[in-house]
KEKE-3310 file (N, C-alpha, C; in steps of 0.2 Angstrom, whole numbers, plus 5000, padded with zeros to 4 digits):
npx = (5005:5009:5019:5008:5002:5010:5009:5000:4995:4991:4995:5010:5020:5019:5014:5013:5015:4999:5001:4992:4990:4998:4996:4995:4984:4978:4967:4974:4975:4976:4975:4971:4961:4943:4934:4921:4920:4911:4905:4915:4921:4911:4912:4926:4923:4916:4925:4934:4946:4953:4959:4958:4975:4990:5008:5020:5031:5050:5060:5077:5083:5078:5079:5075:5078:5083:5079:5077:5072:5069:5053:5036:5021:5007:4993:4979:4972:4962:4956:4947:4931:4928:4924:4914:4897:4879:4870:4878:4887:4881:4884:4897:4907:4914:4926:4932:4948:4962:4978:4986:4981:4981:4991:5004:5017:5030:5043:5052:5071:5083:5092:5084:5073:5075:5078:5065:5060:5065:5059:5047:5037:5031:5043:5042:5048:5058:5058:5052:5037:5037:5037:5025:5015:5015:5013:5000:4991:4994:4984:4972:4969:4971:4960:4949:4952:4963:4978:4993:5011:5019:5036:5050:5057:5066:5083:5087:5098:5096:5084:5069:5061:5044:5048:5042:5027:5028:5016:5010:4995:4988:4980:4970:4967:4961:4952:4945:4941:4928:4930:4942:4938:4929:4939:4948:4941:4939:4946:4952:4959:4971:4987:5002:5021:5030:5042:5038:5033:5022:5014:5001:4992:4977:4962:4954:4958:4956:4960:4959:4964:4981:4996:5009:5027:5041:5043:5028:5020:5009:5001:4991:4983:4969:4953:4958:4956:4959:4961:4970:4970:4975:4986:5005:5017:5036:5050:5066:5065:5061:5074:5077:5091:5102:5106:5118:5128:5127:5127:5118:5105:5092:5093:5102:5092:5081:5088:5090:5090:5083:5084:5082:5080:5074:5056:5040:5032:5014:5009:4997:4995:4986:4984:4994:4986:4974:4981:4982:4970:4965:4971:4968:4956:4955:4955:4945:4932:4916:4903:4889:4873:4870:4862:4852:4865:4881:4892:4910:4918:4930:4937:4948:4958:4964:4979:4996:5009:5018:5028:5034:5027:5020:5013:4998:4999:5007:5004:5003:5016:5020:5012:5008:5006:4991:4980:4961:4944:4939:4929:4925:4930:4936:4944:4959:4974:4988:5005:5019:5036:5036:5030:5016:4998:4988:4972:4965:4954)
npy = (4995:5007:5009:5014:5025:5034:5040:5049:5065:5069:5059:5058:5055:5043:5029:5035:5036:5042:5061:5063:5051:5041:5030:5020:5029:5020:5006:4990:4971:4957:4944:4933:4919:4912:4897:4889:4875:4867:4876:4883:4873:4873:4886:4882:4873:4878:4891:4884:4888:4896:4913:4932:4939:4945:4957:4958:4965:4967:4976:4980:4993:5009:5016:5008:5000:4988:4973:4963:4951:4937:4940:4936:4929:4931:4928:4934:4929:4935:4940:4933:4933:4940:4935:4926:4922:4930:4924:4919:4930:4936:4928:4933:4941:4951:4951:4961:4963:4968:4970:4965:4952:4943:4945:4942:4940:4929:4935:4942:4945:4949:4957:4965:4967:4974:4989:4991:4990:5004:5012:5012:5004:4987:4971:4960:4948:4930:4934:4944:4937:4926:4933:4941:4930:4926:4938:4941:4927:4935:4943:4940:4935:4946:4953:4946:4948:4943:4944:4951:4956:4965:4959:4968:4976:4969:4966:4958:4954:4969:4968:4974:4965:4960:4947:4942:4938:4923:4913:4898:4894:4878:4872:4863:4867:4880:4887:4895:4912:4913:4901:4904:4909:4899:4890:4897:4899:4908:4923:4934:4925:4923:4925:4930:4931:4943:4938:4923:4908:4899:4886:4873:4861:4852:4846:4843:4854:4863:4880:4886:4894:4902:4906:4911:4910:4908:4895:4884:4870:4860:4846:4836:4821:4819:4816:4814:4822:4838:4850:4866:4870:4883:4883:4888:4892:4893:4895:4893:4893:4897:4904:4916:4916:4929:4926:4932:4926:4912:4893:4886:4890:4893:4898:4908:4917:4921:4922:4920:4908:4897:4894:4880:4881:4878:4870:4865:4852:4846:4832:4821:4805:4795:4776:4764:4758:4764:4774:4768:4765:4777:4782:4775:4780:4792:4800:4800:4798:4803:4800:4811:4818:4830:4845:4837:4827:4819:4820:4821:4821:4826:4822:4826:4824:4837:4844:4842:4830:4838:4830:4814:4811:4801:4788:4780:4777:4779:4795:4803:4804:4816:4825:4838:4834:4831:4826:4829:4827:4837:4843:4849:4864:4867:4860:4851:4860:4851:4853:4854:4853:4864:4872:4872:4866:4854:4851:4837:4826)
npz = (4999:5001:4992:4983:4991:4990:4977:4979:4981:4995:5004:5002:5009:5010:5020:5035:5054:5061:5069:5080:5086:5085:5078:5062:5049:5042:5042:5047:5043:5053:5048:5053:5053:5050:5045:5041:5037:5029:5020:5015:5006:4996:4991:4984:4978:4967:4963:4959:4965:4963:4967:4967:4964:4966:4965:4978:4984:4990:4999:4998:5005:5005:4993:4985:4973:4973:4976:4993:4995:4984:4974:4974:4964:4973:4984:4997:5012:5018:5008:5001:5006:4993:4983:4987:4984:4982:4993:5001:5007:5016:5027:5033:5046:5058:5072:5082:5091:5105:5100:5108:5114:5105:5093:5089:5080:5074:5065:5060:5061:5073:5072:5063:5071:5081:5074:5072:5085:5091:5082:5086:5082:5084:5087:5081:5084:5091:5106:5109:5103:5113:5124:5125:5123:5136:5142:5137:5142:5157:5157:5153:5166:5175:5172:5178:5190:5197:5206:5202:5196:5186:5180:5179:5165:5154:5144:5129:5118:5112:5112:5120:5132:5145:5156:5162:5175:5170:5163:5157:5150:5146:5132:5135:5147:5150:5137:5132:5135:5146:5153:5161:5172:5178:5180:5189:5201:5214:5211:5219:5231:5225:5221:5212:5211:5203:5195:5196:5186:5179:5175:5168:5164:5159:5159:5170:5181:5193:5201:5218:5227:5230:5232:5224:5222:5213:5204:5196:5193:5185:5179:5172:5169:5158:5161:5176:5190:5199:5213:5218:5233:5244:5245:5245:5237:5237:5229:5222:5208:5189:5180:5167:5157:5149:5133:5123:5112:5106:5098:5095:5085:5087:5099:5099:5092:5100:5111:5127:5137:5147:5164:5174:5190:5201:5205:5212:5207:5204:5198:5190:5185:5172:5176:5166:5159:5158:5150:5136:5134:5130:5122:5112:5110:5109:5096:5084:5072:5068:5059:5053:5050:5039:5034:5025:5020:5022:5034:5040:5055:5062:5077:5092:5106:5116:5119:5127:5134:5149:5155:5159:5169:5185:5189:5194:5206:5212:5216:5228:5231:5221:5227:5240:5256:5264:5256:5251:5249:5243:5244:5257:5264:5277:5279:5286:5280:5277:5280:5266:5257:5255:5260:5257:5253:5245:5237:5232:5221)
capx = (5001:5014:5019:5001:5001:5016:5009:4996:4999:4991:5001:5016:5026:5017:5011:5016:5011:4997:5005:4990:4986:5002:4996:4993:4977:4973:4967:4977:4973:4982:4975:4967:4953:4940:4929:4914:4924:4907:4903:4923:4921:4908:4916:4931:4921:4915:4929:4942:4951:4956:4960:4963:4982:4995:5013:5021:5040:5051:5067:5082:5082:5075:5081:5070:5082:5086:5075:5079:5073:5064:5048:5033:5015:5002:4985:4977:4966:4954:4950:4939:4924:4929:4923:4909:4891:4872:4869:4885:4890:4877:4890:4904:4907:4921:4926:4940:4951:4967:4983:4991:4977:4976:4993:5012:5021:5038:5045:5058:5079:5083:5094:5079:5067:5078:5077:5058:5057:5066:5054:5040:5035:5034:5048:5039:5055:5056:5060:5045:5034:5036:5036:5019:5012:5015:5007:4992:4988:4992:4980:4967:4971:4970:4953:4945:4954:4969:4983:4999:5012:5023:5043:5055:5059:5074:5084:5091:5102:5094:5074:5067:5053:5044:5048:5034:5027:5028:5011:5008:4989:4989:4972:4966:4966:4958:4954:4941:4940:4925:4934:4945:4931:4927:4946:4950:4934:4942:4956:4955:4965:4977:4992:5008:5025:5033:5049:5037:5032:5016:5011:4994:4988:4973:4954:4951:4963:4953:4965:4953:4969:4989:5002:5015:5033:5044:5039:5024:5020:5004:5001:4986:4980:4964:4949:4958:4953:4965:4959:4973:4968:4979:4994:5011:5024:5042:5056:5071:5060:5065:5077:5077:5098:5103:5115:5121:5129:5123:5131:5111:5102:5085:5094:5100:5085:5076:5091:5091:5092:5079:5090:5076:5084:5068:5052:5036:5027:5009:5008:4993:4994:4982:4989:4996:4979:4970:4982:4982:4962:4963:4974:4961:4948:4958:4956:4938:4930:4910:4899:4883:4869:4870:4857:4854:4872:4885:4898:4913:4919:4936:4936:4953:4959:4969:4985:5003:5011:5024:5033:5034:5022:5019:5007:4992:4999:5014:5003:5004:5023:5019:5008:5009:5001:4984:4974:4954:4941:4939:4921:4926:4934:4937:4949:4966:4980:4994:5012:5022:5041:5036:5026:5011:4993:4981:4968:4965:4948)
capy = (5000:5012:5015:5018:5029:5038:5043:5053:5071:5071:5054:5058:5053:5036:5026:5038:5036:5048:5064:5063:5045:5037:5026:5022:5030:5015:4998:4983:4966:4953:4937:4927:4920:4905:4896:4884:4870:4866:4882:4886:4869:4873:4890:4882:4869:4883:4892:4881:4887:4904:4919:4937:4939:4953:4955:4962:4965:4967:4978:4980:4999:5015:5017:5003:4997:4978:4966:4959:4942:4936:4941:4929:4931:4928:4932:4937:4925:4939:4943:4926:4935:4945:4928:4925:4926:4930:4924:4916:4936:4937:4923:4935:4945:4950:4949:4965:4961:4972:4965:4961:4948:4940:4944:4943:4936:4929:4932:4945:4943:4949:4965:4970:4968:4981:4995:4991:4992:5010:5017:5011:4996:4978:4970:4953:4943:4927:4936:4946:4933:4922:4937:4942:4924:4927:4945:4939:4925:4939:4951:4937:4933:4951:4954:4943:4948:4937:4949:4948:4963:4961:4960:4975:4976:4966:4967:4951:4958:4974:4967:4975:4963:4960:4941:4939:4931:4918:4910:4895:4888:4874:4874:4859:4869:4882:4888:4902:4917:4913:4895:4905:4911:4890:4887:4900:4902:4914:4925:4936:4921:4920:4930:4930:4935:4945:4931:4917:4903:4894:4881:4873:4857:4846:4848:4843:4856:4869:4883:4889:4899:4900:4910:4909:4915:4904:4889:4878:4864:4857:4841:4832:4819:4821:4809:4814:4829:4842:4856:4868:4875:4884:4882:4891:4888:4897:4893:4897:4896:4898:4911:4916:4920:4932:4924:4936:4923:4904:4890:4887:4895:4894:4900:4914:4922:4920:4927:4918:4901:4895:4890:4878:4880:4872:4870:4863:4849:4843:4827:4816:4802:4789:4772:4764:4751:4769:4778:4764:4765:4785:4785:4773:4783:4801:4802:4795:4800:4803:4802:4812:4820:4840:4847:4830:4828:4816:4824:4817:4826:4823:4823:4823:4825:4842:4844:4837:4831:4841:4824:4807:4808:4799:4783:4782:4773:4786:4801:4809:4809:4821:4831:4840:4830:4833:4824:4824:4825:4843:4843:4852:4870:4869:4854:4856:4857:4851:4856:4851:4855:4871:4876:4874:4857:4856:4845:4831:4822)
capz = (4999:5005:4985:4981:4996:4988:4972:4982:4985:5003:5008:4997:5014:5011:5027:5042:5059:5063:5075:5088:5089:5084:5073:5058:5047:5039:5046:5045:5043:5054:5046:5057:5051:5054:5042:5041:5033:5021:5017:5012:5002:4991:4987:4982:4971:4963:4961:4960:4970:4960:4970:4965:4966:4966:4967:4984:4984:4998:4994:5002:5006:5005:4985:4982:4966:4975:4982:4998:4992:4977:4974:4968:4966:4979:4987:5004:5015:5019:5000:5002:5006:4987:4977:4989:4978:4986:5003:5004:5009:5023:5034:5035:5049:5063:5080:5083:5099:5104:5097:5112:5116:5099:5088:5090:5075:5076:5059:5062:5064:5080:5069:5060:5079:5086:5072:5071:5090:5092:5078:5090:5081:5089:5082:5078:5085:5094:5112:5109:5102:5117:5130:5122:5124:5143:5143:5134:5150:5162:5155:5155:5173:5179:5169:5183:5198:5201:5208:5198:5193:5178:5181:5176:5157:5152:5137:5127:5112:5112:5112:5127:5135:5149:5153:5169:5177:5163:5163:5152:5152:5142:5128:5139:5154:5146:5129:5133:5143:5151:5157:5165:5178:5180:5180:5195:5205:5220:5211:5224:5232:5221:5221:5206:5208:5196:5197:5195:5180:5182:5166:5168:5160:5160:5160:5180:5185:5198:5207:5221:5232:5228:5232:5222:5222:5210:5198:5200:5185:5187:5174:5178:5162:5156:5169:5180:5193:5203:5216:5222:5238:5248:5240:5245:5234:5236:5228:5217:5201:5184:5180:5161:5157:5143:5128:5117:5106:5107:5093:5093:5082:5088:5107:5096:5090:5106:5117:5132:5139:5154:5171:5178:5197:5205:5204:5214:5204:5205:5192:5190:5176:5172:5173:5159:5153:5154:5145:5131:5133:5130:5116:5105:5110:5108:5090:5084:5066:5070:5054:5054:5044:5038:5028:5021:5016:5025:5035:5044:5062:5067:5086:5094:5112:5115:5127:5126:5142:5150:5155:5159:5173:5189:5185:5198:5212:5217:5215:5235:5229:5218:5230:5248:5259:5265:5252:5253:5242:5238:5247:5265:5266:5284:5279:5289:5276:5279:5274:5262:5260:5253:5263:5255:5254:5240:5238:5227:5221)
cpx = (5004:5016:5015:4999:5005:5015:5003:4998:4996:4993:5007:5021:5024:5014:5014:5010:5006:5001:5002:4990:4994:5002:4993:4985:4972:4974:4971:4974:4977:4981:4972:4960:4950:4936:4927:4916:4919:4905:4909:4921:4918:4909:4921:4931:4919:4921:4937:4948:4955:4953:4962:4972:4987:5003:5016:5029:5042:5059:5070:5083:5079:5072:5075:5073:5084:5082:5079:5080:5069:5056:5043:5026:5010:4996:4984:4972:4960:4951:4946:4934:4924:4925:4916:4901:4884:4873:4874:4888:4887:4880:4895:4903:4913:4920:4933:4942:4960:4973:4986:4987:4977:4983:5001:5015:5029:5041:5052:5068:5079:5087:5089:5073:5069:5078:5070:5057:5058:5063:5046:5034:5036:5037:5047:5047:5053:5055:5054:5038:5034:5034:5029:5014:5012:5009:4999:4988:4989:4986:4974:4965:4967:4963:4947:4947:4960:4976:4992:5002:5018:5031:5046:5057:5067:5077:5090:5093:5098:5085:5074:5061:5052:5045:5042:5031:5026:5021:5010:5001:4988:4981:4968:4963:4961:4958:4952:4940:4933:4927:4938:4942:4930:4934:4950:4942:4934:4949:4956:4960:4969:4982:5000:5012:5027:5041:5047:5035:5026:5013:5006:4992:4984:4965:4952:4953:4958:4958:4960:4958:4975:4990:5009:5021:5039:5041:5036:5019:5015:5002:4998:4984:4972:4959:4952:4956:4959:4961:4964:4969:4973:4985:4999:5018:5029:5048:5063:5069:5062:5068:5079:5086:5098:5108:5115:5123:5127:5126:5123:5107:5098:5087:5096:5096:5083:5081:5094:5091:5087:5085:5084:5079:5080:5062:5044:5031:5023:5009:5002:4993:4990:4986:4991:4991:4975:4972:4982:4974:4961:4966:4971:4958:4951:4956:4951:4937:4922:4907:4891:4881:4868:4866:4856:4861:4875:4893:4902:4917:4924:4938:4944:4954:4964:4976:4990:5005:5017:5029:5031:5026:5022:5014:5003:4994:5004:5011:5004:5011:5025:5017:5010:5005:4996:4978:4966:4951:4936:4934:4921:4931:4937:4943:4958:4971:4986:5001:5016:5029:5042:5032:5017:5005:4988:4977:4965:4958:4949)
cpy = (5006:5015:5018:5024:5037:5043:5049:5061:5072:5063:5054:5054:5045:5034:5029:5038:5043:5054:5063:5057:5038:5032:5026:5023:5026:5009:4994:4977:4959:4944:4932:4926:4913:4904:4892:4882:4868:4871:4886:4881:4868:4880:4888:4877:4872:4886:4890:4882:4894:4910:4926:4938:4946:4951:4959:4961:4971:4968:4978:4986:5004:5017:5012:5001:4990:4976:4963:4954:4941:4938:4938:4931:4927:4930:4931:4931:4928:4943:4936:4929:4940:4941:4926:4927:4927:4930:4922:4923:4937:4933:4925:4941:4944:4951:4954:4963:4967:4967:4961:4954:4942:4939:4946:4937:4938:4927:4939:4943:4948:4957:4968:4973:4974:4989:4996:4995:4999:5014:5015:5006:4992:4976:4962:4948:4938:4929:4939:4942:4929:4927:4939:4937:4926:4932:4943:4933:4930:4944:4946:4938:4939:4954:4952:4944:4945:4943:4946:4955:4960:4963:4965:4971:4973:4966:4961:4953:4962:4975:4969:4970:4962:4953:4938:4942:4927:4913:4907:4890:4885:4875:4870:4861:4873:4886:4896:4906:4916:4905:4899:4907:4904:4890:4891:4903:4907:4915:4930:4933:4919:4926:4926:4933:4938:4941:4926:4913:4897:4890:4876:4868:4851:4850:4849:4847:4862:4873:4889:4896:4895:4908:4907:4911:4911:4899:4885:4875:4861:4853:4836:4829:4819:4814:4809:4822:4833:4847:4858:4873:4876:4882:4887:4888:4895:4893:4895:4899:4894:4902:4911:4922:4921:4927:4929:4931:4915:4899:4887:4889:4898:4902:4910:4918:4922:4924:4925:4912:4901:4890:4888:4876:4875:4873:4865:4859:4845:4842:4821:4812:4795:4783:4770:4759:4757:4775:4774:4765:4773:4784:4782:4776:4790:4805:4797:4800:4798:4806:4805:4817:4829:4841:4840:4826:4823:4820:4821:4820:4822:4825:4821:4827:4833:4841:4839:4836:4834:4836:4820:4806:4803:4793:4784:4781:4777:4792:4804:4807:4814:4827:4832:4835:4833:4830:4824:4824:4831:4845:4850:4858:4871:4861:4857:4854:4858:4852:4853:4853:4861:4874:4875:4865:4859:4848:4841:4828:4820)
cpz = (5001:4996:4981:4983:4992:4982:4972:4983:4992:5006:5006:5004:5013:5020:5033:5047:5060:5071:5082:5089:5090:5081:5067:5054:5045:5041:5042:5047:5047:5053:5047:5057:5053:5047:5044:5038:5026:5019:5013:5006:4996:4987:4982:4976:4965:4959:4958:4962:4968:4963:4965:4968:4962:4968:4973:4987:4991:4997:5002:5005:5003:4997:4982:4975:4968:4979:4988:4999:4986:4979:4973:4970:4970:4980:4994:5004:5014:5013:5000:5002:4999:4982:4980:4986:4983:4992:5005:5009:5014:5029:5035:5042:5055:5069:5080:5093:5098:5103:5101:5118:5110:5093:5090:5086:5076:5069:5057:5063:5070:5077:5066:5067:5082:5082:5072:5080:5092:5088:5080:5087:5084:5083:5081:5077:5089:5102:5111:5109:5108:5123:5129:5124:5131:5146:5142:5142:5154:5161:5157:5164:5176:5177:5175:5187:5200:5204:5206:5195:5189:5181:5178:5169:5157:5143:5134:5118:5108:5109:5118:5128:5142:5152:5159:5172:5170:5165:5155:5154:5145:5140:5133:5144:5154:5140:5127:5137:5147:5155:5162:5172:5181:5184:5187:5200:5210:5218:5214:5230:5230:5218:5217:5207:5203:5194:5195:5188:5183:5175:5169:5165:5162:5163:5167:5184:5188:5202:5212:5225:5232:5229:5229:5218:5220:5205:5201:5192:5187:5180:5176:5169:5164:5158:5172:5184:5199:5206:5220:5226:5243:5249:5242:5243:5234:5235:5221:5210:5195:5181:5170:5161:5149:5139:5124:5110:5109:5098:5091:5089:5085:5096:5104:5095:5096:5112:5124:5132:5147:5160:5175:5186:5200:5203:5208:5207:5205:5198:5193:5185:5177:5171:5166:5153:5153:5149:5138:5130:5129:5125:5110:5106:5110:5103:5086:5078:5067:5062:5057:5050:5047:5034:5022:5017:5024:5028:5040:5050:5064:5074:5088:5102:5112:5121:5125:5133:5142:5153:5157:5165:5178:5189:5195:5206:5217:5217:5221:5233:5228:5221:5237:5249:5261:5260:5253:5248:5239:5242:5254:5265:5271:5286:5282:5284:5280:5275:5275:5261:5258:5255:5263:5253:5247:5241:5232:5225:5213)
residu = (MET:ASP:PRO:LEU:LEU:ARG:THR:THR:GLU:GLU:TYR:LYS:ASP:GLY:ASP:VAL:ASN:ASP:VAL:LYS:THR:GLY:TYR:SER:PRO:PHE:PRO:GLY:ASN:ILE:ASN:GLN:LEU:VAL:PHE:GLN:LEU:LYS:GLY:TYR:ASN:LYS:VAL:LEU:GLU:ARG:THR:LYS:GLY:ARG:MET:PRO:ASP:PHE:VAL:ASN:PRO:LYS:TYR:ALA:ASP:GLU:SER:LYS:THR:THR:PHE:LYS:LYS:ALA:THR:ARG:LEU:GLU:CYS:MET:MET:GLN:ASP:PHE:PRO:MET:VAL:LEU:GLU:LYS:ASP:GLU:THR:LYS:LYS:VAL:GLY:TYR:THR:GLN:LEU:SER:ALA:ASP:LEU:CYS:PHE:SER:PRO:VAL:LYS:ASN:SER:VAL:ALA:ASP:GLY:VAL:ALA:LEU:GLN:LYS:SER:GLY:ILE:ALA:PRO:GLY:THR:ALA:ALA:THR:GLY:GLU:ALA:ASP:GLN:TYR:ALA:ALA:ALA:ARG:ILE:MET:LEU:ARG:ALA:ILE:GLY:ILE:GLN:LEU:GLU:ASP:ALA:GLU:PRO:VAL:ASP:TYR:ASN:GLY:ILE:THR:VAL:ILE:PRO:GLY:PRO:ALA:ILE:VAL:LEU:LYS:PRO:ASP:PHE:ALA:CYS:CYS:PRO:ALA:GLU:TYR:LYS:MET:LYS:PHE:PRO:TYR:PRO:ASP:ARG:ILE:LYS:ILE:SER:PRO:ARG:SER:THR:LEU:VAL:CYS:ARG:GLY:PRO:GLY:VAL:ILE:ILE:GLU:SER:LEU:GLU:LEU:ASP:GLY:ALA:LEU:ILE:ILE:ASP:VAL:ASP:ARG:GLY:GLU:LYS:ALA:ILE:ILE:ARG:ASP:LEU:VAL:VAL:LYS:ASN:ASP:GLY:TRP:ILE:GLN:VAL:PRO:LYS:GLN:ARG:HIS:ARG:ASP:GLU:ARG:ILE:ALA:MET:ARG:GLY:PHE:THR:ILE:ASP:ARG:LYS:ASP:ALA:LYS:TYR:ILE:GLU:ILE:SER:LEU:SER:GLU:GLU:GLU:GLN:GLN:GLN:GLN:GLN:GLN:GLN:SER:THR:THR:VAL:ARG:LYS:THR:SER:TYR:ASP:GLY:GLU:GLU:THR:TYR:ILE:LEU:GLU:GLU:GLN:TYR:GLY:CYS:PRO:LEU:SER:THR:GLY:ILE:PRO:ARG:GLN:ASN:GLN:SER:SER:ALA:LEU:SER:LYS:GLY:GLU:ASN:ASN:GLY:ASP:ASP:ASP:ASP:ASP:GLU:ASN:ALA:GLU:GLY:GLY:ASP:GLY:GLY:GLY:CYS:SER:ILE:ILE)
# end
């Protein structure tokens, strides 16, 4: 769009951020689309997959005389509605979200990211992509009333990020905003320090009350349930260690490694027999009828294990003492090695 704007008198300097708002006056599209597959397939059959195309060259410098990389013919996903006809056009809508909740690409080199960040533009690097994932979880948790503070900004190879608290909530723990309230029913009873790491996996996990200053890993298999209640965790935690140079290209791009000094682990695994049964049932194809046509629906189990886990018969070794059925709020909380207790059902 920038070359086109420069041909006009009003925007002869191109796509420049507005002085008052600090943002471009032109709307952007982040290409995150959701299609109803049956309708999508009908359109593909009608159009044979043909879409409007264009060339989008990337130049090496402002002179625009040399390509940064080979250009190509391409088309945009967001142009799909342009090929819709008649009633098809009535089934198109959009949901608008703040970018910090839904968009943080990892597409730029460290050098390019440093230059972009200095210009006030999101760097789009490995370091910011990871940090923004943690930040999105923090935004959701704050929105329901959980107490947590951001860590101080740090610099990784010239890229400034806020490293924590680092919170990873797996899709099978909570996938939609409404589920956060179910997973954290008493948000005022949860406190997470800036240096903390929290990782949760398992649809049967509910966190009622927690004070975290360090690292806590909750890994509960599908089919098992765990209620975290009055748990206090304080340990050395997981620390991000800056790495200016590293032989591993992935670490060099990221700019740091994680030193897993200490963590509290709560792990509940299915027995070997139950795991085999679940594996057989985790991916099934269900045949159903829809508008007089046969539709095949692939159903998959979400989530992937954080570790090998602990067999059911050894659950107690992974948990603080004081197991109960989770029904009695007045149960005495036994104190484990890190001064906490949790209820398991």
